[in-house]
N, C-alpha and C positions, 0 to 999 in steps of 0.2 A: 504494500499499499504506500503511495506516495505521501509526501508532506500535505498536499492539499486535501487528499482523502482523509488523513488523520484530523485536519483541522475541521472539515465539514461533515465528518462522519461518514464518508462514502465507503462502500464496501462492506458495510455492517449488514446483518440479516434483518435487523429492525429498521424500517424506514419511518421517519418522523412525518407526520402529516403536516403539510404547510397550511398555516391559518392566515387568512387575510381578513382584515377588519375594515369594513366599509362604513363610512360615516354617512348617515342618512338624516336629513332634517326631518324633524317630527312635524306631521301635518296638523297636530293639535285637533284632532277630529273628534274626540269625546271630551267634552269639558263638564266638569262636575262642579256643581254650586257649593258654596260654603257660607255659613251664616255665623254671625256674632252672637245672636239671641236665639234661645231654643223656640221662643214664641214665633219667630220668623221662618222656621224650618218649613220647607215644603212650598214656599212663596217665592218664585225665582226673581220676582223684581226687587226682593228684599235681600238678595245674596250680596255679601259684601266683597267675596272674591270667587275666582273659578280656578279649578286645578285640572290640568291636563291629565287624563287617565294614564297615558302612556309615559310621558317624561316626567310628570309631577311638577311641571313648571305652573306658577301661581299668575293669574292674570286679574286686572281690575275688571269690574263690569263693562267698562267702556271697551276695553281691549277684547274682552270675551265676545261682545256683540259684533266687533269688527272681524274676529276670527270666524264667528258662525255666519256672518254675511257673506264672507269670501271663501268659504270651505270649498264649494263645488269648483270654483275657478282654480283654487290652489291644487286640488287634486287633479284636475284635468290637465294642469301644466306638468305634473309629476308622472302622469300615466303616459307610457310610450304608445305611440300609434302603430298600428300594423301597416307595413308598406304594400303588402301583397293582399288583395281583396279576394273573397270567394266569388269566382265567376264560373 
């Protein structure tokens, strides 16, 4: 076994699986309301903050409304389109 083989583990019977970490922006598709007062629970208009179910990021009510209003457009931008059609 050569020097590079020893350094990179070449020639061994066990091969390590290569892992690739891909960074994908969270679409913030599922927003969960949070309230300060128990009496307000269940009334979305009285939610004081919103939490993304996926990434746990917190948003103000205004930011959450913006995310909800633009969700379809943001997902459409992230979805790849098929080049070949079914003809």
